[in-house]
Structures are given as structure tokens and as C-alpha cells.
C-alpha positions, 0 to 999 in steps of 0.5 A, a space after each residue: 063841434 056845434 051843430 050849426 057849424 057842422 051842417 053835414 056832421 063830418 066837418 066838411 064845411 069848416 074844412 072847406 072854409 079853412 082850405 079856402 083861407 089857406 089859399 086866400 089871405 084876404 078871406 082869412 083876414 075877413 074870417 078873423 075880423 068878421 067871422 059871422 059874415 064869412 061863416 054866413 057866406 059859407 052857409 054856416 049861419 051863426 045863431 042870434 046871440 052867439 059870439 064867434 072868435 077865430 084865432 090861428 094856431 102857429 108853430 109857437 102858439 097853440 090855442 086850447 078851447 076849454 068847453 063850457 060846463 055841460 048841462 047837468 054836470 057830473 061830480 068826479 071824485 079826486 081819483 077820477 080827476 087825477 087821471 
């Protein structure tokens, strides 16, 4: 998790926001449409130049986030890739 998104290192801030969204449809709609503003309201300021997109999983749709290629990427052998 991005450091700016996880102030305490335990995911509590994000979990708290998700819990609030589950109770408040208007807050959830705002988070989906304008995440930077809502995150700032919950003391999670988005760094300049960072684009934030919020998507919601459902029973019939799951989003998988492909992480960015890490700096100094490591080459893997075909055998390592097969696992």
C-alpha cells in the first residue's frame, strides 16, 4: 500500500474510510467520483501528479491491480516464470 495512503502502516485509515462508505452511499459516491477530495478529508492527501481511481468489486466482477514494474526490475528465468 502506498505510504501516503497508509499513515499508520496498518491500513486502518483506508479501512475506516471503506467502513464509512458502506454505511453512507453519498460518501461512497463521492469517493468514486472525486477520490482526491474525500481522501484529503480523511487525512490521506494525494501527492501532486498522482492519479487516483476508485473501483468497486461486486459478486460478479473483481478488479485486479497490476503493480507497476519495480525500479531495477529483476529478470526471471522461464522456470521461475512458470511458478
